[in-house]
C-alpha positions in Angstrom: -12.2 -7.3 7.0 -10.0 -5.2 9.0 -8.3 -2.4 7.1 -5.1 -1.2 7.4 -3.5 -4.5 9.7 0.1 -4.3 10.2 2.6 -7.2 9.9 4.2 -6.4 13.1 2.8 -3.3 15.6 5.3 -0.9 16.5 4.8 1.4 19.6 3.9 4.8 18.6 6.6 7.2 20.0 5.5 9.8 22.0 4.2 13.3 20.3 3.1 11.5 16.8 -0.4 12.1 16.3 -2.5 9.0 16.0 -3.7 10.0 12.4 -0.3 10.0 10.9 -0.1 6.9 9.2 1.8 4.0 10.1 4.0 2.9 7.0 4.1 -0.8 8.1 0.4 -0.7 7.5 -0.7 -3.1 4.6 -3.5 -3.1 2.5 -5.2 -4.8 -0.5 -5.4 -3.1 -4.3 -9.0 -2.2 -3.6 -8.1 -0.9 -0.1 -5.4 2.0 -1.6 -7.7 2.3 -4.6 -10.5 3.7 -2.3 -8.0 5.5 0.0 -6.4 6.8 -3.1 -8.5 7.6 -5.8 -6.0 6.2 -8.1 -7.1 4.3 -11.1 -7.4 0.5 -10.0 -6.1 -1.0 -13.4 -3.0 1.0 -13.0 -2.3 0.0 -9.2 -3.0 -3.7 -9.9 -0.8 -3.4 -12.6 2.0 -1.7 -11.2 1.7 -4.7 -8.5 1.7 -7.5 -11.3 4.8 -6.0 -13.4 7.3 -5.8 -10.3 6.8 -1.7 -10.1 4.7 -1.8 -6.7 6.4 -4.0 -4.5 3.7 -6.8 -2.7 3.0 -9.9 -0.6 1.3 -12.3 -1.9 -0.8 -14.0 0.7 -3.0 -15.9 -2.0 -3.1 -19.4 -2.9 -1.8 -21.1 -6.0 -3.8 -19.3 -9.1 -5.5 -16.9 -6.8 -3.6 -14.2 -5.7 -4.6 -11.9 -2.8 -1.7 -9.2 -2.8 -1.3 -7.2 0.3 0.7 -3.5 -0.3 2.7 -1.8 2.9 1.5 1.8 3.1 5.2 3.1 2.5 6.1 0.9 -0.5 2.5 2.5 -2.4 3.8 6.0 -1.2 7.4 5.9 -2.5 5.6 4.0 -6.1 3.1 7.2 -6.0 5.8 9.6 -6.0 7.5 8.1 -9.1 4.5 8.8 -11.2 4.9 12.5 -10.3 5.0 14.9 -12.9 5.9 18.2 -13.5 8.4 19.3 -11.0 12.0 20.6 -11.9 
């Protein structure tokens, strides 16, 4: 399985390091868990509850969720505590 597949592949602007993540890359909940170390059940419940936008690439009663990296980062920021 290709990790971080993109919906479309925009060219990287000159001067942008290759290690910077493309916000259009999509990941499964397990891949997000592996990258972020956030609780797997928290990620999945955020998707099914509508708090974390995702694409359903599955069929019928067997969903296969894909989440854009940029959407994951935006959702993760909503969980931050202790800032004034």
